[in-house]
MARMARLUM-656776 format. One record per residue: x, y, z of N, C-alpha, C, O in turn; residue number from 1; chain; residue in one letter. Coordinates in Angstrom, 3 decimals. Layout:
BEGIN
(pt (X; Y; Z); (X; Y; Z); (X; Y; Z); (X; Y; Z); NUM; 'A'; 'A')
...
//
This chain:
BEGIN
(pt (182.961; 110.369; 131.793); (182.269; 109.444; 132.417); (182.686; 109.704; 133.942); (181.991; 109.127; 134.778); 1; 'A'; 'M')
(pt (183.636; 110.428; 134.358); (183.937; 110.301; 135.884); (182.649; 111.187; 136.371); (182.744; 111.147; 137.598); 2; 'A'; 'R')
(pt (181.341; 112.069; 135.999); (181.108; 112.489; 136.450); (179.823; 111.935; 136.257); (179.200; 111.861; 137.316); 3; 'A'; 'Y')
(pt (179.029; 111.396; 134.970); (178.262; 110.613; 134.877); (178.285; 108.650; 136.501); (177.431; 107.863; 136.909); 4; 'A'; 'L')
(pt (179.707; 108.857; 136.733); (179.761; 107.552; 137.418); (179.689; 108.621; 138.763); (179.551; 107.910; 139.758); 5; 'A'; 'R')
(pt (179.725; 109.807; 139.081); (179.410; 109.893; 140.606); (177.639; 109.612; 140.391); (176.866; 109.019; 141.143); 6; 'A'; 'K')
(pt (177.421; 110.175; 139.292); (175.574; 110.968; 139.462); (175.377; 109.020; 139.791); (174.501; 108.666; 140.580); 7; 'A'; 'F')
(pt (176.052; 108.218; 139.270); (175.322; 106.811; 139.355); (175.862; 106.990; 140.339); (175.624; 108.028; 140.957); 8; 'A'; 'N')
(pt (176.356; 106.481; 140.606); (176.778; 105.986; 142.518); (176.046; 106.625; 143.502); (175.714; 106.002; 144.510); 9; 'A'; 'E')
(pt (175.690; 108.022; 143.311); (174.825; 108.561; 144.173); (173.164; 107.836; 144.323); (172.555; 107.508; 145.341); 10; 'A'; 'S')
(pt (172.927; 107.790; 143.465); (172.145; 107.387; 143.147); (171.742; 105.798; 143.929); (170.718; 105.623; 144.589); 11; 'A'; 'I')
(pt (172.488; 105.052; 143.749); (173.301; 104.541; 144.207); (173.170; 104.119; 145.669); (172.669; 103.175; 146.278); 12; 'A'; 'S')
(pt (173.744; 105.073; 145.920); (174.176; 105.282; 147.782); (172.185; 105.847; 148.391); (171.648; 105.393; 149.401); 13; 'A'; 'D')
(pt (171.692; 106.614; 147.667); (170.023; 106.554; 147.794); (169.529; 105.891; 148.250); (169.073; 105.863; 149.393); 14; 'A'; 'S')
(pt (169.485; 104.435; 146.566); (168.588; 103.473; 146.756); (169.144; 102.625; 148.472); (168.303; 102.470; 149.358); 15; 'A'; 'I')
(pt (170.105; 102.330; 148.600); (170.392; 101.168; 149.432); (169.986; 102.071; 151.026); (169.300; 101.545; 151.903); 16; 'A'; 'S')
(pt (170.519; 103.363; 151.128); (169.981; 104.122; 152.497); (168.142; 104.257; 152.495); (167.476; 104.669; 153.445); 17; 'A'; 'K')
(pt (167.576; 103.761; 151.088); (166.483; 104.260; 150.836); (165.714; 102.079; 151.913); (165.108; 101.843; 152.957); 18; 'A'; 'V')
(pt (166.190; 101.335; 150.971); (166.259; 99.994; 151.789); (166.809; 99.555; 152.508); (166.561; 98.364; 152.700); 19; 'A'; 'E')
(pt (167.910; 100.217; 153.375); (167.823; 100.032; 154.426); (166.809; 100.803; 155.896); (166.439; 100.281; 156.948); 20; 'A'; 'E')
(pt (166.652; 101.973; 155.450); (165.506; 102.671; 156.452); (164.024; 101.432; 156.516); (163.256; 101.249; 157.460); 21; 'A'; 'I')
(pt (164.040; 100.519; 154.674); (162.889; 99.843; 154.951); (162.873; 98.667; 155.654); (162.010; 98.220; 156.409); 22; 'A'; 'A')
(pt (163.911; 98.228; 155.324); (164.328; 96.913; 155.642); (164.082; 97.326; 157.566); (163.404; 96.401; 158.014); 23; 'A'; 'D')
(pt (164.409; 98.350; 158.709); (164.206; 98.177; 159.720); (162.623; 98.941; 160.274); (162.053; 99.112; 161.352); 24; 'A'; 'C')
(pt (162.370; 99.240; 158.868); (160.892; 99.759; 160.155); (159.516; 98.451; 159.482); (158.562; 98.205; 160.220); 25; 'A'; 'H')
(pt (159.617; 97.792; 158.152); (159.308; 97.211; 157.359); (159.008; 95.600; 157.933); (158.095; 94.812; 157.686); 26; 'A'; 'L')
(pt (160.362; 95.494; 158.914); (160.401; 94.138; 158.724); (159.275; 92.942; 159.156); (158.849; 91.883; 158.696); 27; 'A'; 'A')
(pt (159.105; 93.678; 160.161); (157.471; 93.141; 160.777); (156.882; 92.599; 160.162); (156.573; 91.417; 160.313); 28; 'A'; 'D')
(pt (156.402; 93.688; 158.854); (155.558; 92.851; 157.587); (155.721; 91.860; 156.920); (155.079; 90.920; 156.452); 29; 'A'; 'L')
(pt (157.781; 92.669; 157.011); (157.593; 91.203; 155.805); (158.287; 89.931; 156.121); (158.836; 89.030; 155.486); 30; 'A'; 'K')
(pt (158.008; 90.258; 157.511); (158.134; 88.134; 157.894); (156.812; 87.877; 158.249); (156.674; 86.686; 158.530); 31; 'A'; 'D')
(pt (155.212; 88.886; 158.403); (154.207; 88.698; 158.387); (153.607; 87.913; 156.594); (152.529; 87.397; 156.298); 32; 'A'; 'K')
(pt (154.947; 88.168; 155.694); (154.347; 87.545; 154.261); (154.455; 89.406; 153.371); (154.382; 89.427; 152.143); 33; 'A'; 'G')
(pt (154.589; 90.500; 153.998); (154.491; 91.676; 152.363); (156.422; 90.848; 152.094); (157.369; 90.203; 152.547); 34; 'A'; 'F')
(pt (155.757; 91.653; 150.910); (157.296; 91.694; 150.190); (157.347; 93.006; 149.837); (156.307; 93.481; 149.382); 35; 'A'; 'G')
(pt (158.512; 93.863; 149.954); (158.883; 94.729; 149.643); (160.236; 95.130; 148.751); (161.395; 94.717; 148.799); 36; 'A'; 'V')
(pt (159.522; 96.185; 147.862); (160.566; 96.363; 146.739); (160.836; 98.036; 146.084); (160.149; 98.826; 145.436); 37; 'A'; 'I')
(pt (162.610; 98.040; 146.819); (163.110; 99.537; 146.448); (163.380; 99.913; 145.110); (164.516; 99.533; 144.827); 38; 'A'; 'V')
(pt (162.873; 100.450; 144.232); (163.669; 101.124; 143.498); (163.817; 102.424; 142.116); (163.015; 103.344; 142.277); 39; 'A'; 'H')
(pt (164.465; 102.521; 141.214); (164.224; 104.069; 140.518); (163.328; 104.582; 139.893); (163.237; 103.682; 139.058); 40; 'A'; 'Q')
(pt (162.731; 105.145; 139.655); (161.027; 105.396; 139.547); (161.694; 105.869; 137.763); (162.806; 106.249; 137.394); 41; 'A'; 'T')
(pt (160.321; 105.595; 136.968); (160.400; 105.243; 135.422); (161.235; 106.318; 135.130); (162.321; 105.984; 134.657); 42; 'A'; 'K')
(pt (161.024; 107.636; 135.290); (161.506; 108.945; 135.268); (162.926; 109.685; 135.702); (163.486; 110.764; 135.506); 43; 'A'; 'D')
(pt (163.204; 108.231; 136.535); (164.450; 108.898; 137.320); (164.823; 109.730; 137.721); (165.973; 110.163; 137.649); 44; 'A'; 'K')
(pt (163.190; 110.494; 138.667); (163.900; 111.617; 139.508); (163.066; 111.341; 140.619); (162.268; 112.086; 141.187); 45; 'A'; 'T')
(pt (163.443; 109.855; 140.904); (162.833; 109.602; 142.798); (162.875; 108.393; 143.311); (162.848; 107.822; 142.221); 46; 'A'; 'G')
(pt (162.908; 107.736; 143.887); (162.322; 106.346; 144.298); (161.249; 105.561; 144.820); (161.117; 106.082; 145.927); 47; 'A'; 'I')
(pt (160.374; 104.629; 144.754); (159.915; 104.191; 144.912); (160.139; 102.602; 145.595); (160.755; 101.549; 145.429); 48; 'A'; 'A')
(pt (159.183; 103.260; 146.450); (159.040; 101.921; 147.494); (157.667; 101.330; 147.714); (156.642; 101.893; 148.098); 49; 'A'; 'V')
(pt (157.879; 100.049; 147.382); (157.059; 99.358; 146.941); (156.296; 98.275; 148.065); (157.004; 97.269; 148.101); 50; 'A'; 'W')
(pt (155.556; 98.178; 148.643); (154.880; 97.087; 149.500); (153.505; 96.635; 149.543); (152.548; 97.201; 150.071); 51; 'A'; 'L')
(pt (153.550; 95.226; 148.737); (152.408; 94.282; 148.462); (152.327; 93.040; 149.533); (153.317; 92.580; 150.102); 52; 'A'; 'G')
(pt (151.131; 92.627; 149.691); (151.165; 91.280; 150.153); (150.430; 90.222; 149.745); (149.273; 89.920; 150.038); 53; 'A'; 'Y')
(pt (151.681; 89.369; 148.621); (151.565; 88.404; 147.392); (150.106; 88.796; 147.110); (149.209; 88.423; 147.866); 54; 'A'; 'R')
(pt (149.855; 89.592; 145.959); (149.025; 89.620; 145.267); (147.595; 89.867; 145.616); (146.730; 90.157; 144.790); 55; 'A'; 'G')
(pt (147.375; 89.703; 147.158); (146.739; 89.735; 147.770); (146.425; 91.326; 148.599); (147.101; 92.183; 149.167); 56; 'A'; 'K')
(pt (144.594; 91.031; 148.174); (143.896; 92.485; 149.550); (144.555; 92.428; 150.649); (145.054; 91.412; 151.133); 57; 'A'; 'R')
(pt (144.590; 93.779; 151.191); (144.736; 94.101; 152.744); (144.609; 95.278; 153.086); (144.597; 96.187; 152.256); 58; 'A'; 'F')
(pt (144.500; 95.460; 154.288); (143.321; 96.337; 155.647); (144.490; 97.549; 155.839); (145.117; 97.205; 156.842); 59; 'A'; 'N')
(pt (144.801; 98.238; 155.559); (144.779; 99.627; 156.070); (145.995; 99.631; 157.843); (147.118; 99.909; 158.264); 60; 'A'; 'W')
(pt (144.054; 98.862; 158.406); (144.453; 99.058; 159.886); (145.691; 97.518; 160.327); (146.234; 97.313; 161.413); 61; 'A'; 'E')
(pt (145.768; 96.944; 159.445); (146.562; 96.113; 159.923); (147.965; 96.387; 159.280); (148.895; 95.621; 159.533); 62; 'A'; 'F')
(pt (148.133; 97.464; 158.455); (150.012; 97.741; 158.868); (150.020; 99.022; 159.088); (151.115; 99.477; 159.417); 63; 'A'; 'I')
(pt (149.011; 99.865; 159.000); (149.657; 101.802; 159.402); (150.380; 101.373; 160.032); (151.410; 100.976; 159.488); 64; 'A'; 'K')
(pt (150.206; 101.191; 161.799); (151.179; 101.850; 162.360); (152.695; 101.311; 161.923); (153.694; 101.979; 162.190); 65; 'A'; 'D')
(pt (152.774; 99.852; 161.124); (154.328; 99.893; 160.855); (154.572; 100.747; 160.160); (155.411; 101.553; 160.562); 66; 'A'; 'S')
(pt (153.963; 100.953; 158.837); (153.486; 102.132; 157.428); (154.016; 103.690; 158.554); (155.219; 103.950; 158.595); 67; 'A'; 'Y')
(pt (153.303; 104.323; 159.134); (153.597; 105.047; 159.623); (154.798; 106.076; 160.109); (155.193; 107.239; 160.030); 68; 'A'; 'I')
(pt (155.149; 104.465; 160.805); (156.549; 104.994; 161.707); (157.417; 104.454; 160.572); (158.530; 104.590; 161.080); 69; 'A'; 'T')
(pt (157.645; 103.879; 159.247); (158.058; 103.807; 158.509); (158.236; 105.156; 157.283); (159.269; 105.621; 156.802); 70; 'A'; 'F')
(pt (156.437; 105.619; 156.975); (156.639; 106.883; 156.243); (157.471; 108.192; 157.501); (158.200; 109.065; 157.030); 71; 'A'; 'A')
(pt (157.279; 108.137; 158.646); (158.069; 109.436; 158.977); (159.704; 108.910; 159.060); (160.414; 109.764; 158.530); 72; 'A'; 'S')
(pt (160.336; 107.989; 159.468); (161.672; 107.608; 158.947); (162.383; 107.789; 157.849); (163.453; 108.395; 157.795); 73; 'A'; 'A')
(pt (161.748; 107.215; 156.852); (161.588; 108.306; 155.532); (161.932; 109.310; 155.233); (162.839; 109.610; 154.456); 74; 'A'; 'I')
(pt (161.062; 110.129; 155.974); (160.904; 111.832; 155.113); (161.694; 112.520; 156.562); (161.454; 113.722; 156.676); 75; 'A'; 'N')
(pt (162.400; 112.057; 157.435); (163.665; 112.324; 158.056); (164.814; 112.775; 156.980); (165.307; 113.871; 156.716); 76; 'A'; 'D')
(pt (165.024; 111.458; 156.476); (166.293; 111.672; 155.652); (165.781; 111.686; 153.784); (166.544; 111.627; 152.820); 77; 'A'; 'E')
(pt (164.689; 111.757; 153.777); (163.823; 112.087; 151.818); (163.109; 112.932; 152.025); (162.747; 113.479; 153.067); 78; 'A'; 'F')
(pt (162.807; 113.112; 150.699); (161.554; 114.408; 151.145); (160.272; 113.025; 150.182); (160.236; 112.672; 149.003); 79; 'A'; 'S')
(pt (159.457; 112.629; 151.347); (158.314; 112.162; 150.802); (157.322; 112.872; 149.676); (156.812; 113.956; 149.961); 80; 'A'; 'V')
(pt (157.101; 112.358; 148.618); (156.715; 113.494; 147.568); (155.556; 112.833; 147.042); (154.807; 113.542; 146.370); 81; 'A'; 'T')
(pt (155.338; 111.986; 147.155); (153.407; 111.490; 147.053); (153.171; 109.696; 147.335); (154.045; 108.880; 147.044); 82; 'A'; 'R')
(pt (151.893; 109.333; 147.916); (151.547; 107.803; 148.316); (150.974; 108.012; 147.409); (150.594; 109.075; 146.918); 83; 'A'; 'V')
(pt (150.820; 106.602; 146.991); (149.947; 106.198; 145.782); (149.640; 103.990; 145.743); (150.113; 102.911; 145.386); 84; 'A'; 'D')
(pt (148.042; 104.964; 146.700); (147.720; 103.171; 147.368); (146.559; 102.784; 146.237); (145.482; 103.356; 146.070); 85; 'A'; 'A')
(pt (147.150; 101.534; 145.440); (146.522; 100.364; 144.467); (145.439; 99.692; 145.285); (145.507; 99.225; 146.421); 86; 'A'; 'H')
(pt (144.014; 99.779; 144.095); (142.939; 99.325; 144.845); (142.898; 97.766; 143.570); (143.397; 97.526; 142.471); 87; 'A'; 'L')
(pt (142.320; 97.301; 144.199); (141.615; 96.211; 142.916); (141.714; 96.348; 141.648); (141.624; 97.403; 141.021); 88; 'A'; 'P')
(pt (141.859; 95.533; 141.331); (141.676; 95.865; 139.656); (140.479; 96.532; 139.415); (139.656; 96.300; 140.300); 89; 'A'; 'I')
(pt (139.850; 97.712; 138.026); (139.539; 98.496; 137.669); (138.519; 99.018; 138.956); (137.341; 98.700; 139.124); 90; 'A'; 'G')
(pt (139.483; 100.053; 139.929); (139.006; 100.856; 140.456); (140.205; 101.656; 139.958); (140.858; 101.407; 138.945); 91; 'A'; 'T')
(pt (140.389; 102.609; 140.780); (141.592; 104.216; 141.045); (142.147; 103.871; 141.599); (142.023; 102.866; 142.299); 92; 'A'; 'T')
(pt (143.425; 104.956; 141.447); (144.124; 104.318; 142.542); (144.387; 105.890; 143.089); (144.625; 106.875; 142.390); 93; 'A'; 'I')
(pt (144.294; 105.835; 144.248); (144.410; 106.731; 145.051); (145.471; 107.372; 145.397); (146.469; 106.654; 145.459); 94; 'A'; 'D')
(pt (145.716; 109.124; 145.798); (147.016; 109.293; 145.780); (147.046; 110.532; 147.003); (146.292; 111.495; 147.143); 95; 'A'; 'K')
(pt (148.078; 110.149; 147.710); (148.000; 110.398; 149.100); (149.486; 110.889; 148.859); (150.446; 110.530; 148.177); 96; 'A'; 'Y')
(pt (149.002; 112.524; 150.332); (150.392; 112.941; 150.596); (150.984; 112.850; 152.050); (150.298; 112.898; 153.071); 97; 'A'; 'T')
(pt (152.350; 112.712; 152.007); (152.862; 112.363; 153.301); (151.827; 112.640; 154.907); (151.457; 111.842; 155.768); 98; 'A'; 'Y')
(pt (151.642; 114.034; 154.764); (150.545; 114.562; 155.989); (149.417; 113.363; 155.896); (148.783; 113.103; 156.919); 99; 'A'; 'D')
(pt (149.182; 112.697; 154.794); (148.125; 112.135; 155.651); (148.366; 110.237; 155.813); (147.861; 109.180; 156.193); 100; 'A'; 'D')
(pt (149.253; 110.729; 155.339); (150.015; 108.986; 156.096); (149.762; 109.037; 157.286); (148.690; 108.663; 157.761); 101; 'A'; 'I')
(pt (151.060; 109.682; 158.181); (150.775; 110.361; 159.703); (150.109; 110.268; 160.395); (150.065; 109.548; 161.393); 102; 'A'; 'V')
(pt (148.857; 111.638; 159.639); (147.506; 111.551; 159.721); (146.831; 110.175; 160.199); (146.082; 109.979; 161.156); 103; 'A'; 'D')
(pt (147.208; 109.500; 159.468); (146.183; 108.275; 159.510); (144.952; 108.465; 158.533); (143.936; 107.788; 158.688); 104; 'A'; 'D')
(pt (145.091; 109.600; 157.313); (143.432; 109.853; 156.693); (143.861; 108.811; 155.146); (144.398; 109.195; 154.107); 105; 'A'; 'N')
(pt (143.455; 107.644; 155.466); (143.834; 106.244; 154.760); (142.599; 106.293; 154.320); (142.040; 106.526; 155.392); 106; 'A'; 'I')
(pt (141.570; 106.239; 153.374); (140.072; 106.574; 153.029); (140.066; 104.884; 152.902); (139.263; 104.489; 153.747); 107; 'A'; 'S')
(pt (140.729; 103.574; 152.075); (140.076; 102.638; 151.337); (140.759; 101.381; 152.190); (141.740; 100.913; 151.610); 108; 'A'; 'N')
(pt (140.415; 100.722; 153.506); (141.102; 99.457; 153.319); (141.322; 98.608; 152.130); (142.535; 98.779; 152.015); 109; 'A'; 'D')
(pt (141.086; 98.028; 151.424); (141.087; 97.454; 150.582); (141.970; 97.822; 149.488); (141.620; 98.527; 148.541); 110; 'A'; 'D')
(pt (143.344; 97.226; 149.679); (144.478; 97.861; 149.073); (144.936; 96.649; 148.256); (144.413; 95.547; 148.422); 111; 'A'; 'L')
(pt (145.778; 96.832; 147.497); (146.975; 95.634; 146.305); (147.973; 96.088; 146.904); (148.889; 95.355; 147.275); 112; 'A'; 'T')
(pt (147.954; 97.409; 147.100); (149.553; 97.462; 147.190); (149.798; 99.187; 147.152); (149.192; 99.939; 146.389); 113; 'A'; 'Y')
(pt (151.099; 99.727; 148.426); (150.997; 100.562; 147.988); (152.847; 101.146; 147.686); (153.846; 100.802; 148.318); 114; 'A'; 'L')
(pt (152.784; 101.744; 146.952); (153.655; 102.677; 146.342); (154.123; 104.646; 147.401); (153.393; 105.627; 147.540); 115; 'A'; 'V')
(pt (155.590; 104.411; 147.887); (155.878; 106.201; 148.501); (156.809; 106.209; 147.564); (157.555; 105.305; 147.188); 116; 'A'; 'I')
(pt (156.657; 107.793; 147.064); (157.679; 108.021; 146.088); (158.517; 109.018; 147.029); (157.917; 109.398; 148.034); 117; 'A'; 'I')
(pt (159.873; 109.508; 146.829); (160.525; 109.750; 147.180); (161.646; 110.180; 146.474); (162.122; 109.460; 145.597); 118; 'A'; 'V')
(pt (162.417; 111.914; 146.911); (163.441; 112.305; 146.142); (164.601; 112.515; 147.638); (164.687; 112.138; 148.807); 119; 'A'; 'K')
(pt (165.463; 113.514; 146.474); (166.769; 113.626; 147.908); (166.200; 115.157; 148.153); (166.128; 116.094; 147.357); 120; 'A'; 'E')
(pt (165.754; 115.058; 149.794); (166.511; 116.693; 150.122); (167.251; 117.549; 149.484); (168.441; 117.267; 149.344); 121; 'A'; 'K')
(pt (166.790; 118.664; 149.000); (167.574; 119.492; 148.642); (168.141; 120.298; 149.938); (167.470; 120.913; 150.766); 122; 'A'; 'N')
(pt (169.986; 120.080; 149.882); (170.921; 120.655; 151.405); (171.772; 121.941; 150.887); (172.501; 122.554; 151.667); 123; 'A'; 'K')
//
């Protein structure tokens, strides 16, 4: 049981660190009404950071400065595995890489939410 506890503590510590980075770098968006949720992925292989705006659509241009800074900061501590840009219902999910985000290569401005998936870097 002690090994299980150490594993769970490690996940909890990682989630706390991701929450801290998100709180720091996405504070201005949260002040504007955006919601940020940090949780372990369903397959338990990573941590997801969800960003949405009150269930409404938003424009990449409106958030890109804060989100690019956040992506850079999170990538310093963790490995970004992918970024999903969720579009309005009835359309597909666009999948992006870390480089797409920091290079500002997001093609769709009509977003419903973004999810960035990270995992711990191999030490």
